[in-house]
C-alpha positions as CSV (number, residue, x, y, z in Angstrom):
1,X,-5.0,-56.1,64.8
2,X,-6.3,-59.7,65.0
3,X,-2.9,-61.1,65.4
4,X,-2.3,-58.8,68.4
5,X,-5.5,-60.0,69.9
6,X,-4.5,-63.6,69.5
7,X,-1.2,-62.9,71.2
8,X,-2.9,-61.0,74.0
9,X,-5.5,-63.9,74.4
10,X,-2.7,-66.5,74.6
11,X,-0.7,-64.5,77.1
12,X,-3.8,-63.9,79.1
13,X,-4.6,-67.6,79.1
14,X,-1.1,-68.4,80.3
15,X,-1.2,-65.6,83.0
16,X,-4.5,-66.8,84.3
17,X,-3.1,-70.3,84.8
18,X,0.0,-68.8,86.6
19,X,-1.9,-66.5,88.9
20,X,-5.6,-67.1,89.4
21,X,-5.7,-70.9,89.0
22,X,-2.2,-71.6,90.3
23,X,-2.2,-74.7,92.6
24,X,-5.9,-75.3,92.0
25,X,-7.6,-78.5,90.9
26,X,-10.1,-77.6,88.2
27,X,-13.2,-79.8,87.8
28,X,-15.3,-79.8,84.7
29,X,-15.1,-80.6,81.1
30,X,-11.9,-79.5,79.3
31,X,-13.8,-77.1,77.1
32,X,-15.4,-75.4,80.1
33,X,-12.1,-75.1,81.8
34,X,-10.4,-73.7,78.7
35,X,-13.3,-71.3,78.1
36,X,-13.3,-70.0,81.6
37,X,-9.5,-69.5,81.7
38,X,-9.6,-67.8,78.3
39,X,-12.4,-65.5,79.3
40,X,-10.7,-64.5,82.5
41,X,-7.4,-64.0,80.6
42,X,-9.0,-61.8,78.0
43,X,-11.0,-59.6,80.5
44,X,-8.2,-59.3,83.1
45,X,-5.2,-59.9,81.0
46,X,-4.1,-56.3,81.4
47,X,-3.4,-57.0,85.1
48,X,-2.7,-60.7,85.1
49,X,0.1,-60.7,82.4
50,X,2.4,-58.3,84.4
51,X,1.6,-60.1,87.6
52,X,2.5,-63.5,86.1
53,X,5.7,-62.1,84.6
54,X,6.7,-60.7,88.0
55,X,5.9,-64.0,89.6
56,X,7.9,-66.0,87.1
57,X,10.9,-63.7,87.2
58,X,11.2,-63.1,91.0
59,X,9.5,-66.2,92.5
60,X,10.5,-68.8,89.9
61,X,7.1,-70.3,90.2
């Protein structure tokens, strides 16, 4: 079960960067930025992962 959570967290982190923080300049320490993106990815990954996949497939962005 923990491996599935790690995969979900990684996909959520990736999807957050592709959707919420796309074309944004992030200011702060690297650990704060990674922590924020990881938290958003874990909480909202259920919605962000499909949205990011659709965006990558259809918009090539």
